[in-house]
C-alpha positions as YAML, in Angstrom:
chain: A
units: angstrom
residues:
- id: 1
  name: MET
  ca: [13.29, -3.43, 27.49]
- id: 2
  name: LEU
  ca: [16.63, -1.94, 26.41]
- id: 3
  name: HIS
  ca: [18.15, 0.77, 28.62]
- id: 4
  name: ILE
  ca: [21.21, 2.93, 28.17]
- id: 5
  name: GLY
  ca: [22.20, 4.29, 31.54]
- id: 6
  name: SER
  ca: [19.00, 5.29, 33.33]
- id: 7
  name: SER
  ca: [17.02, 6.49, 30.30]
- id: 8
  name: GLU
  ca: [14.93, 4.27, 28.07]
- id: 9
  name: LEU
  ca: [15.41, 4.50, 24.30]
- id: 10
  name: PRO
  ca: [12.40, 5.34, 22.12]
- id: 11
  name: VAL
  ca: [10.94, 2.28, 20.38]
- id: 12
  name: GLY
  ca: [12.28, 3.27, 16.95]
- id: 13
  name: ASP
  ca: [15.80, 3.72, 18.33]
- id: 14
  name: GLN
  ca: [15.57, 0.34, 20.01]
- id: 15
  name: MET
  ca: [14.74, -1.26, 16.66]
- id: 16
  name: VAL
  ca: [17.70, 0.42, 14.95]
- id: 17
  name: HIS
  ca: [20.00, -0.69, 17.77]
- id: 18
  name: HIS
  ca: [18.74, -4.28, 17.63]
- id: 19
  name: GLN
  ca: [19.10, -4.39, 13.84]
- id: 20
  name: ALA
  ca: [22.75, -3.37, 14.15]
- id: 21
  name: ARG
  ca: [23.24, -6.24, 16.61]
- id: 22
  name: ILE
  ca: [21.50, -8.61, 14.19]
- id: 23
  name: ASP
  ca: [23.87, -7.47, 11.42]
- id: 24
  name: MET
  ca: [26.83, -8.33, 13.67]
- id: 25
  name: LEU
  ca: [25.39, -11.80, 14.34]
- id: 26
  name: GLN
  ca: [24.78, -12.38, 10.63]
- id: 27
  name: LEU
  ca: [28.33, -11.36, 9.89]
- id: 28
  name: GLU
  ca: [29.55, -13.94, 12.41]
- id: 29
  name: GLN
  ca: [27.16, -16.53, 10.94]
- id: 30
  name: SER
  ca: [28.74, -15.91, 7.53]
- id: 31
  name: ARG
  ca: [32.24, -16.47, 8.90]
- id: 32
  name: LEU
  ca: [31.05, -19.70, 10.49]
- id: 33
  name: ALA
  ca: [29.26, -20.74, 7.29]
- id: 34
  name: ALA
  ca: [32.52, -20.52, 5.31]
- id: 35
  name: GLU
  ca: [34.27, -22.55, 7.99]
- id: 36
  name: PHE
  ca: [31.42, -25.06, 8.04]
- id: 37
  name: GLN
  ca: [31.47, -25.36, 4.24]
- id: 38
  name: ALA
  ca: [35.17, -26.27, 4.34]
- id: 39
  name: SER
  ca: [34.77, -28.70, 7.25]
- id: 40
  name: GLY
  ca: [32.70, -31.22, 5.31]
- id: 41
  name: GLN
  ca: [30.50, -31.88, 8.34]
- id: 42
  name: TRP
  ca: [27.41, -31.50, 6.18]
- id: 43
  name: ASP
  ca: [28.63, -34.34, 3.94]
- id: 44
  name: LEU
  ca: [29.36, -36.63, 6.88]
- id: 45
  name: GLU
  ca: [25.80, -36.08, 8.10]
- id: 46
  name: GLY
  ca: [24.37, -37.09, 4.73]
- id: 47
  name: PHE
  ca: [23.36, -33.68, 3.35]
- id: 48
  name: ASN
  ca: [23.75, -32.74, -0.30]
- id: 49
  name: SER
  ca: [25.34, -29.39, 0.52]
- id: 50
  name: ALA
  ca: [26.26, -27.00, 3.28]
- id: 51
  name: TYR
  ca: [23.40, -24.83, 1.98]
- id: 52
  name: ASP
  ca: [20.85, -27.57, 2.73]
- id: 53
  name: TRP
  ca: [22.33, -28.26, 6.16]
- id: 54
  name: ILE
  ca: [22.20, -24.58, 7.16]
- id: 55
  name: ARG
  ca: [18.71, -24.11, 5.76]
- id: 56
  name: ILE
  ca: [17.30, -27.10, 7.65]
- id: 57
  name: ASN
  ca: [19.27, -27.08, 10.90]
- id: 58
  name: CYS
  ca: [19.36, -23.32, 11.38]
- id: 59
  name: LYS
  ca: [15.69, -23.12, 10.34]
- id: 60
  name: VAL
  ca: [16.18, -20.25, 7.90]
- id: 61
  name: PRO
  ca: [14.83, -19.58, 4.38]
- id: 62
  name: GLY
  ca: [17.00, -20.56, 1.45]
- id: 63
  name: HIS
  ca: [18.00, -17.00, 0.56]
- id: 64
  name: VAL
  ca: [19.29, -16.45, 4.12]
- id: 65
  name: ALA
  ca: [21.45, -19.59, 3.96]
- id: 66
  name: GLY
  ca: [22.68, -18.48, 0.54]
- id: 67
  name: ASN
  ca: [23.62, -15.05, 1.88]
- id: 68
  name: TYR
  ca: [25.63, -16.58, 4.74]
- id: 69
  name: LEU
  ca: [27.59, -18.78, 2.36]
- id: 70
  name: ALA
  ca: [28.14, -16.04, -0.23]
- id: 71
  name: VAL
  ca: [29.37, -13.48, 2.30]
- id: 72
  name: GLY
  ca: [31.55, -16.07, 4.04]
- id: 73
  name: ALA
  ca: [33.12, -17.18, 0.75]
- id: 74
  name: HIS
  ca: [34.01, -13.62, -0.32]
- id: 75
  name: MET
  ca: [34.97, -12.02, 2.98]
- id: 76
  name: ALA
  ca: [38.59, -11.75, 1.90]
- id: 77
  name: GLN
  ca: [37.52, -9.64, -1.11]
- id: 78
  name: LEU
  ca: [35.16, -7.53, 0.95]
- id: 79
  name: GLY
  ca: [37.46, -6.26, 3.70]
- id: 80
  name: GLN
  ca: [36.40, -2.61, 3.40]
- id: 81
  name: SER
  ca: [32.73, -3.51, 3.20]
- id: 82
  name: VAL
  ca: [32.97, -5.75, 6.28]
- id: 83
  name: GLN
  ca: [34.51, -2.82, 8.15]
- id: 84
  name: ALA
  ca: [31.66, -0.61, 6.94]
- id: 85
  name: VAL
  ca: [29.17, -3.07, 8.47]
- id: 86
  name: LEU
  ca: [31.11, -3.06, 11.75]
- id: 87
  name: LYS
  ca: [30.98, 0.77, 11.73]
- id: 88
  name: ASP
  ca: [27.24, 0.67, 10.98]
- id: 89
  name: GLU
  ca: [27.79, 2.51, 7.68]
- id: 90
  name: ILE
  ca: [26.05, -0.21, 5.65]
- id: 91
  name: SER
  ca: [23.93, -3.20, 6.60]
- id: 92
  name: PHE
  ca: [24.50, -6.93, 6.25]
- id: 93
  name: ALA
  ca: [21.89, -6.82, 3.46]
- id: 94
  name: HIS
  ca: [24.20, -4.49, 1.50]
- id: 95
  name: LEU
  ca: [27.09, -6.86, 2.14]
- id: 96
  name: ALA
  ca: [25.11, -9.85, 0.87]
- id: 97
  name: VAL
  ca: [24.35, -8.02, -2.40]
- id: 98
  name: MET
  ca: [28.03, -7.15, -2.67]
- id: 99
  name: ALA
  ca: [29.03, -10.81, -2.14]
- id: 100
  name: HIS
  ca: [26.62, -12.13, -4.78]
- id: 101
  name: THR
  ca: [27.93, -9.49, -7.19]
- id: 102
  name: ALA
  ca: [31.52, -10.60, -6.52]
- id: 103
  name: GLU
  ca: [30.42, -14.16, -7.19]
- id: 104
  name: ALA
  ca: [28.89, -13.18, -10.54]
- id: 105
  name: VAL
  ca: [31.70, -10.90, -11.76]
- id: 106
  name: GLY
  ca: [34.65, -13.05, -10.70]
- id: 107
  name: LYS
  ca: [38.26, -11.84, -10.63]
- id: 108
  name: ALA
  ca: [37.43, -8.46, -12.17]
- id: 109
  name: PHE
  ca: [35.30, -7.50, -9.14]
- id: 110
  name: ASP
  ca: [36.31, -4.17, -7.58]
- id: 111
  name: GLU
  ca: [34.84, -3.50, -4.15]
- id: 112
  name: THR
  ca: [35.88, 0.19, -4.17]
- id: 113
  name: LYS
  ca: [33.50, 1.00, -7.04]
- id: 114
  name: LEU
  ca: [30.47, -0.34, -5.19]
- id: 115
  name: LEU
  ca: [31.05, 0.58, -1.55]
- id: 116
  name: PRO
  ca: [30.19, 4.29, -2.03]
- id: 117
  name: LEU
  ca: [26.96, 3.24, -3.72]
- id: 118
  name: ALA
  ca: [26.12, 0.91, -0.84]
- id: 119
  name: LYS
  ca: [26.54, 3.77, 1.63]
- id: 120
  name: GLU
  ca: [24.31, 6.01, -0.47]
- id: 121
  name: HIS
  ca: [21.42, 3.67, -1.33]
- id: 122
  name: SER
  ca: [19.02, 1.26, 0.39]
- id: 123
  name: PRO
  ca: [19.74, -2.48, -0.12]
- id: 124
  name: GLY
  ca: [17.02, -2.73, -2.77]
- id: 125
  name: GLN
  ca: [18.31, 0.26, -4.74]
- id: 126
  name: PHE
  ca: [21.88, -0.96, -4.29]
- id: 127
  name: TYR
  ca: [20.90, -4.29, -5.85]
- id: 128
  name: PHE
  ca: [19.84, -2.50, -9.03]
- id: 129
  name: LYS
  ca: [23.10, -0.51, -9.06]
- id: 130
  name: CYS
  ca: [25.00, -3.79, -8.82]
- id: 131
  name: LEU
  ca: [23.10, -5.18, -11.80]
- id: 132
  name: HIS
  ca: [24.23, -2.18, -13.84]
- id: 133
  name: TYR
  ca: [27.79, -2.79, -12.60]
- id: 134
  name: ARG
  ca: [27.60, -6.45, -13.66]
- id: 135
  name: HIS
  ca: [26.40, -5.43, -17.11]
- id: 136
  name: SER
  ca: [29.21, -2.88, -17.46]
- id: 137
  name: MET
  ca: [31.79, -5.52, -16.55]
- id: 138
  name: ASP
  ca: [30.53, -8.24, -18.91]
- id: 139
  name: ALA
  ca: [27.51, -7.37, -21.04]
- id: 140
  name: LYS
  ca: [27.66, -10.65, -22.94]
- id: 141
  name: LYS
  ca: [27.55, -12.76, -19.79]
- id: 142
  name: TYR
  ca: [24.76, -10.61, -18.37]
- id: 143
  name: ALA
  ca: [22.72, -11.07, -21.55]
- id: 144
  name: GLN
  ca: [23.26, -14.82, -21.42]
- id: 145
  name: GLU
  ca: [22.06, -14.96, -17.82]
- id: 146
  name: GLN
  ca: [18.88, -13.11, -18.78]
- id: 147
  name: ASN
  ca: [18.40, -15.40, -21.76]
- id: 148
  name: ASP
  ca: [18.71, -18.41, -19.47]
- id: 149
  name: LEU
  ca: [16.02, -16.93, -17.24]
- id: 150
  name: GLU
  ca: [13.72, -16.49, -20.24]
- id: 151
  name: THR
  ca: [14.40, -20.02, -21.48]
- id: 152
  name: ASN
  ca: [13.52, -21.44, -18.08]
- id: 153
  name: HIS
  ca: [10.30, -19.53, -17.48]
- id: 154
  name: HIS
  ca: [7.13, -21.58, -17.22]
- id: 155
  name: LEU
  ca: [3.43, -21.40, -16.44]
- id: 156
  name: THR
  ca: [1.08, -24.17, -15.34]
- id: 157
  name: LEU
  ca: [-2.72, -24.00, -15.22]
- id: 158
  name: THR
  ca: [-4.62, -26.50, -13.07]
- id: 159
  name: THR
  ca: [-8.36, -26.71, -12.48]
- id: 160
  name: VAL
  ca: [-9.19, -28.05, -9.01]
- id: 161
  name: GLU
  ca: [-12.38, -29.70, -7.75]
- id: 162
  name: SER
  ca: [-13.99, -26.39, -6.80]
- id: 163
  name: GLY
  ca: [-13.54, -25.15, -10.35]
- id: 164
  name: HIS
  ca: [-10.88, -22.62, -9.37]
- id: 165
  name: LEU
  ca: [-7.96, -22.24, -11.76]
- id: 166
  name: LEU
  ca: [-4.59, -22.48, -10.02]
- id: 167
  name: ILE
  ca: [-1.88, -20.48, -11.79]
- id: 168
  name: ASN
  ca: [1.74, -21.21, -10.93]
- id: 169
  name: GLY
  ca: [4.81, -20.12, -12.79]
- id: 170
  name: VAL
  ca: [7.94, -18.05, -13.14]
- id: 171
  name: LEU
  ca: [8.55, -15.29, -15.70]
- id: 172
  name: ASP
  ca: [11.86, -13.87, -16.82]
- id: 173
  name: PRO
  ca: [12.59, -10.23, -15.80]
- id: 174
  name: VAL
  ca: [11.54, -8.72, -19.13]
- id: 175
  name: GLY
  ca: [8.36, -10.78, -19.42]
- id: 176
  name: GLY
  ca: [7.56, -10.22, -15.76]
- id: 177
  name: ALA
  ca: [7.98, -6.46, -16.15]
- id: 178
  name: ALA
  ca: [5.63, -6.50, -19.16]
- id: 179
  name: VAL
  ca: [2.97, -8.35, -17.17]
- id: 180
  name: ARG
  ca: [3.36, -6.05, -14.16]
- id: 181
  name: ALA
  ca: [3.15, -2.96, -16.38]
- id: 182
  name: ALA
  ca: [-0.11, -4.25, -17.85]
- id: 183
  name: LEU
  ca: [-1.62, -5.33, -14.50]
- id: 184
  name: GLU
  ca: [-0.70, -2.39, -12.26]
- id: 185
  name: PRO
  ca: [-3.08, 0.18, -13.83]
- id: 186
  name: LEU
  ca: [-5.93, -2.35, -13.81]
- id: 187
  name: ALA
  ca: [-5.24, -3.36, -10.20]
- id: 188
  name: ARG
  ca: [-5.77, 0.11, -8.76]
- id: 189
  name: LYS
  ca: [-8.72, 0.56, -6.42]
- id: 190
  name: SER
  ca: [-11.90, 1.51, -8.22]
- id: 191
  name: GLY
  ca: [-13.11, 3.91, -5.52]
- id: 192
  name: GLU
  ca: [-13.60, 4.41, -1.79]
- id: 193
  name: HIS
  ca: [-15.94, 1.42, -1.65]
- id: 194
  name: ASP
  ca: [-13.26, -0.92, -3.04]
- id: 195
  name: ASP
  ca: [-12.15, -3.04, -0.08]
- id: 196
  name: ARG
  ca: [-10.41, -5.72, -2.16]
- id: 197
  name: ARG
  ca: [-6.86, -6.57, -1.13]
- id: 198
  name: MET
  ca: [-4.05, -6.34, -3.63]
- id: 199
  name: PRO
  ca: [-4.00, -10.09, -4.48]
- id: 200
  name: GLN
  ca: [-7.73, -9.90, -5.27]
- id: 201
  name: ARG
  ca: [-7.23, -6.80, -7.40]
- id: 202
  name: TYR
  ca: [-4.39, -8.51, -9.28]
- id: 203
  name: ALA
  ca: [-6.63, -11.51, -9.98]
- id: 204
  name: ASP
  ca: [-9.42, -9.29, -11.29]
- id: 205
  name: ALA
  ca: [-6.88, -7.31, -13.32]
- id: 206
  name: LEU
  ca: [-5.56, -10.50, -14.92]
- id: 207
  name: VAL
  ca: [-9.05, -11.50, -16.05]
- id: 208
  name: GLU
  ca: [-9.68, -7.98, -17.32]
- id: 209
  name: MET
  ca: [-6.39, -7.95, -19.21]
- id: 210
  name: ALA
  ca: [-7.10, -11.36, -20.76]
- id: 211
  name: SER
  ca: [-10.43, -10.15, -22.10]
- id: 212
  name: ALA
  ca: [-8.82, -6.99, -23.51]
- id: 213
  name: GLY
  ca: [-11.98, -5.03, -22.70]
- id: 214
  name: LYS
  ca: [-14.12, -7.22, -24.95]
- id: 215
  name: PRO
  ca: [-16.58, -9.99, -24.16]
- id: 216
  name: ALA
  ca: [-14.63, -13.21, -23.85]
- id: 217
  name: ASN
  ca: [-14.82, -15.54, -26.85]
- id: 218
  name: ILE
  ca: [-16.09, -18.54, -24.91]
- id: 219
  name: GLN
  ca: [-18.95, -20.94, -25.51]
- id: 220
  name: VAL
  ca: [-21.56, -21.37, -22.82]
- id: 221
  name: THR
  ca: [-24.23, -24.06, -23.12]
- id: 222
  name: ALA
  ca: [-27.40, -23.36, -21.17]
- id: 223
  name: THR
  ca: [-31.13, -23.93, -21.38]
- id: 224
  name: ILE
  ca: [-33.65, -21.12, -21.64]
- id: 225
  name: GLU
  ca: [-34.71, -22.05, -18.10]
- id: 226
  name: THR
  ca: [-31.15, -21.42, -16.93]
- id: 227
  name: LEU
  ca: [-31.06, -18.05, -18.68]
- id: 228
  name: LYS
  ca: [-34.31, -17.12, -16.96]
- id: 229
  name: GLY
  ca: [-33.01, -18.35, -13.60]
- id: 230
  name: LEU
  ca: [-35.98, -20.63, -13.08]
- id: 231
  name: ALA
  ca: [-36.06, -22.97, -10.10]
- id: 232
  name: GLY
  ca: [-34.85, -26.48, -10.90]
- id: 233
  name: ALA
  ca: [-32.89, -25.42, -14.00]
- id: 234
  name: ALA
  ca: [-29.52, -27.02, -14.63]
- id: 235
  name: ALA
  ca: [-26.34, -24.96, -14.46]
- id: 236
  name: GLY
  ca: [-24.62, -23.66, -17.58]
- id: 237
  name: GLU
  ca: [-21.63, -25.43, -19.07]
- id: 238
  name: MET
  ca: [-18.51, -23.96, -20.61]
- id: 239
  name: GLU
  ca: [-15.13, -25.20, -21.78]
- id: 240
  name: PHE
  ca: [-12.26, -25.22, -19.25]
- id: 241
  name: SER
  ca: [-14.64, -24.85, -16.30]
- id: 242
  name: LEU
  ca: [-17.01, -26.70, -14.04]
- id: 243
  name: PRO
  ca: [-20.76, -25.93, -14.42]
- id: 244
  name: VAL
  ca: [-21.45, -22.22, -13.89]
- id: 245
  name: SER
  ca: [-24.41, -20.67, -12.10]
- id: 246
  name: ALA
  ca: [-27.45, -19.19, -13.81]
- id: 247
  name: VAL
  ca: [-26.57, -15.67, -12.62]
- id: 248
  name: ALA
  ca: [-23.08, -16.01, -14.15]
- id: 249
  name: VAL
  ca: [-24.68, -17.09, -17.44]
- id: 250
  name: GLN
  ca: [-27.03, -14.09, -17.26]
- id: 251
  name: ARG
  ca: [-24.10, -11.73, -16.66]
- id: 252
  name: MET
  ca: [-22.16, -13.10, -19.62]
- id: 253
  name: ALA
  ca: [-25.29, -12.96, -21.79]
- id: 254
  name: CYS
  ca: [-25.66, -9.21, -21.05]
- id: 255
  name: ASP
  ca: [-23.12, -8.29, -23.71]
- id: 256
  name: CYS
  ca: [-22.33, -11.16, -26.06]
- id: 257
  name: SER
  ca: [-23.37, -13.05, -29.16]
- id: 258
  name: VAL
  ca: [-26.08, -15.65, -28.59]
- id: 259
  name: THR
  ca: [-26.43, -18.54, -30.99]
- id: 260
  name: ARG
  ca: [-29.41, -20.88, -30.85]
- id: 261
  name: ILE
  ca: [-28.50, -24.57, -30.91]
- id: 262
  name: LEU
  ca: [-31.36, -27.04, -30.57]
- id: 263
  name: LEU
  ca: [-30.55, -30.55, -29.38]
- id: 264
  name: SER
  ca: [-32.67, -33.67, -29.59]
- id: 265
  name: GLN
  ca: [-33.21, -35.84, -26.55]
- id: 266
  name: GLU
  ca: [-30.24, -37.89, -27.72]
- id: 267
  name: SER
  ca: [-28.10, -34.71, -27.64]
- id: 268
  name: LEU
  ca: [-27.90, -34.60, -31.44]
- id: 269
  name: VAL
  ca: [-27.72, -31.15, -33.00]
- id: 270
  name: MET
  ca: [-31.03, -30.53, -34.75]
- id: 271
  name: ASP
  ca: [-30.70, -26.84, -35.64]
- id: 272
  name: VAL
  ca: [-28.12, -24.06, -35.39]
- id: 273
  name: GLY
  ca: [-29.58, -20.56, -35.54]
- id: 274
  name: ARG
  ca: [-27.79, -17.41, -36.62]
- id: 275
  name: ALA
  ca: [-25.95, -15.42, -34.01]
- id: 276
  name: LYS
  ca: [-27.80, -12.43, -32.65]
- id: 277
  name: ARG
  ca: [-25.67, -9.55, -31.41]
- id: 278
  name: ILE
  ca: [-27.19, -8.48, -28.12]
- id: 279
  name: VAL
  ca: [-25.31, -5.17, -28.08]
- id: 280
  name: SER
  ca: [-24.37, -4.31, -31.65]
- id: 281
  name: ALA
  ca: [-21.07, -2.66, -32.52]
- id: 282
  name: PRO
  ca: [-22.65, 0.74, -33.42]
- id: 283
  name: LEU
  ca: [-24.74, 0.64, -30.23]
- id: 284
  name: LYS
  ca: [-21.66, -0.25, -28.17]
- id: 285
  name: ARG
  ca: [-19.80, 2.73, -29.67]
- id: 286
  name: ALA
  ca: [-22.69, 5.03, -28.80]
- id: 287
  name: LEU
  ca: [-22.82, 3.58, -25.28]
- id: 288
  name: LYS
  ca: [-19.09, 4.15, -24.76]
- id: 289
  name: THR
  ca: [-19.35, 7.69, -26.08]
- id: 290
  name: ARG
  ca: [-22.30, 8.52, -23.81]
- id: 291
  name: ASP
  ca: [-21.04, 6.94, -20.57]
- id: 292
  name: GLY
  ca: [-17.28, 7.30, -21.06]
- id: 293
  name: HIS
  ca: [-16.49, 5.00, -18.13]
- id: 294
  name: CYS
  ca: [-18.07, 2.62, -15.63]
- id: 295
  name: LYS
  ca: [-21.19, 4.35, -14.31]
- id: 296
  name: TRP
  ca: [-21.08, 2.79, -10.86]
- id: 297
  name: PRO
  ca: [-20.82, 5.82, -8.53]
- id: 298
  name: GLY
  ca: [-17.18, 6.56, -7.77]
- id: 299
  name: CYS
  ca: [-15.72, 4.21, -10.40]
- id: 300
  name: GLU
  ca: [-13.83, 5.58, -13.38]
- id: 301
  name: ARG
  ca: [-12.75, 2.39, -15.14]
- id: 302
  name: SER
  ca: [-12.40, 3.32, -18.80]
- id: 303
  name: ALA
  ca: [-15.11, 2.39, -21.32]
- id: 304
  name: SER
  ca: [-12.78, 0.00, -23.13]
- id: 305
  name: ARG
  ca: [-12.69, -2.12, -19.96]
- id: 306
  name: CYS
  ca: [-16.45, -2.23, -19.44]
- id: 307
  name: ASP
  ca: [-19.44, -4.36, -20.45]
- id: 308
  name: GLY
  ca: [-22.84, -3.17, -21.58]
- id: 309
  name: HIS
  ca: [-25.35, -4.02, -18.85]
- id: 310
  name: HIS
  ca: [-29.14, -4.18, -19.32]
- id: 311
  name: LEU
  ca: [-30.88, -2.27, -16.53]
- id: 312
  name: TRP
  ca: [-34.00, -4.25, -17.37]
- id: 313
  name: SER
  ca: [-32.73, -7.76, -18.12]
- id: 314
  name: TRP
  ca: [-33.06, -8.66, -21.80]
- id: 315
  name: ILE
  ca: [-34.04, -12.22, -20.93]
- id: 316
  name: GLU
  ca: [-37.06, -10.75, -19.10]
- id: 317
  name: GLY
  ca: [-38.02, -8.63, -22.09]
- id: 318
  name: GLY
  ca: [-35.80, -5.59, -21.53]
- id: 319
  name: PRO
  ca: [-35.00, -3.79, -24.80]
- id: 320
  name: THR
  ca: [-31.48, -3.57, -26.19]
- id: 321
  name: ASP
  ca: [-31.40, 0.16, -26.70]
- id: 322
  name: LEU
  ca: [-29.27, 2.99, -25.41]
- id: 323
  name: ASP
  ca: [-31.75, 4.01, -22.74]
- id: 324
  name: ASN
  ca: [-31.77, 0.54, -21.16]
- id: 325
  name: LEU
  ca: [-27.99, 0.07, -21.24]
- id: 326
  name: VAL
  ca: [-25.24, 1.27, -18.96]
- id: 327
  name: LEU
  ca: [-21.49, 0.66, -18.87]
- id: 328
  name: LEU
  ca: [-20.17, -1.37, -15.93]
- id: 329
  name: CYS
  ca: [-16.65, -2.60, -15.29]
- id: 330
  name: ARG
  ca: [-16.23, -6.33, -14.77]
- id: 331
  name: ARG
  ca: [-16.17, -6.09, -10.99]
- id: 332
  name: HIS
  ca: [-19.33, -4.02, -10.70]
- id: 333
  name: HIS
  ca: [-21.08, -6.06, -13.38]
- id: 334
  name: ARG
  ca: [-20.44, -9.13, -11.26]
- id: 335
  name: MET
  ca: [-21.66, -7.33, -8.13]
- id: 336
  name: VAL
  ca: [-25.01, -6.68, -9.82]
- id: 337
  name: HIS
  ca: [-25.56, -10.23, -11.08]
- id: 338
  name: GLU
  ca: [-23.84, -12.48, -8.55]
- id: 339
  name: GLY
  ca: [-23.74, -9.99, -5.66]
- id: 340
  name: GLY
  ca: [-27.40, -9.05, -5.68]
- id: 341
  name: TRP
  ca: [-26.86, -5.28, -6.02]
- id: 342
  name: GLN
  ca: [-29.45, -3.29, -7.94]
- id: 343
  name: LEU
  ca: [-29.06, -0.32, -10.27]
- id: 344
  name: ILE
  ca: [-31.72, 2.33, -10.67]
- id: 345
  name: LYS
  ca: [-31.67, 5.18, -13.18]
- id: 346
  name: THR
  ca: [-33.19, 8.35, -11.73]
- id: 347
  name: GLU
  ca: [-35.26, 10.91, -13.62]
- id: 348
  name: ASP
  ca: [-32.14, 13.03, -14.14]
- id: 349
  name: ARG
  ca: [-30.43, 9.94, -15.64]
- id: 350
  name: GLN
  ca: [-28.12, 9.38, -12.68]
- id: 351
  name: ILE
  ca: [-27.34, 5.82, -11.56]
- id: 352
  name: MET
  ca: [-28.15, 4.82, -7.99]
- id: 353
  name: THR
  ca: [-26.96, 1.61, -6.35]
- id: 354
  name: ILE
  ca: [-28.95, -0.42, -3.82]
- id: 355
  name: ALA
  ca: [-27.06, -2.88, -1.63]
- id: 356
  name: PRO
  ca: [-28.48, -6.42, -1.26]
- id: 357
  name: THR
  ca: [-29.26, -5.84, 2.44]
- id: 358
  name: VAL
  ca: [-31.22, -2.60, 1.92]
- id: 359
  name: THR
  ca: [-35.01, -2.89, 2.18]
- id: 360
  name: PHE
  ca: [-37.62, -0.16, 1.89]
- id: 361
  name: GLY
  ca: [-40.37, 0.33, 4.47]
- id: 362
  name: LEU
  ca: [-40.96, -1.57, 7.67]
- id: 363
  name: PRO
  ca: [-41.66, -5.30, 7.86]
- id: 364
  name: ARG
  ca: [-45.34, -6.07, 8.01]
- id: 365
  name: GLY
  ca: [-46.61, -7.13, 11.42]
- id: 366
  name: PRO
  ca: [-49.12, -9.85, 12.16]
- id: 367
  name: ASP
  ca: [-52.70, -9.24, 10.96]
...
């Protein structure tokens, strides 16, 4: 516990005091990093660079090692900013941004134009100010750097044994901003009941964005037994995926085109029937007009992002008419089919939800 005289500092003040001490230590680390870089010790010990040596032996992330080296290399140019750190007017994080900016701009770098901004803004905001400064100093170079980022972006898709799709990649700033702008509105919580964490909401938003509010144009192969969910039925099959469950097939069949394809025992195509639109375009327009948004209580996902769901399953004989349909967003549609929730339309046409664990009445006792 930190004490000044006989009185104890509040916890928040202790944190601020400790962070100032950490900034001083990082400043000293940067001075040592520049000295270490020049010493060549890292080369004698078989490392590819001083950066690698610091990262591994000091047990710090790569960006921390990079900050030490950048600040150490440009300390001579950053005399006023170093003094500002010592006076606790800016943080080491500000100084690191300043050093990387000096590295990018070169000889034209002018510390006096950025130091007032560092004192005024948080490190994150100051970083954006420095990007504007870099653009003002050399717009052509800045544009080339962004073009290099776009040229080097990549995305890999890998299906693992469980059937999950692993997505790994890097997007350039412009492309990344476009994706974020599209995902953020879709990743908002859908109501008080929505306990998904942000990564889960982003994943659901990505799927929703990919479908553009329309049933996905994918081919699912399944038997009538699978559609009916009969015991012993095989799973459904679809391209780019492992076999999918009967309830997933039923959910997708709620609002899609179904084409009959009859196969012989040798898997030869014997007959291809005409596609039957389960929810026709005019009916879908009427459904969207009537419901306006997802009808799950508390959810307001727009109609363009919803599926038409049969309250009485069409595979069990439920009619495809307006009275038997309701709009559900992708998440709530999945909760009904895969999650075991039930929807009931009351006499006043309100939708009630019944959780899978809810039962009515008391369990029957022994006779």
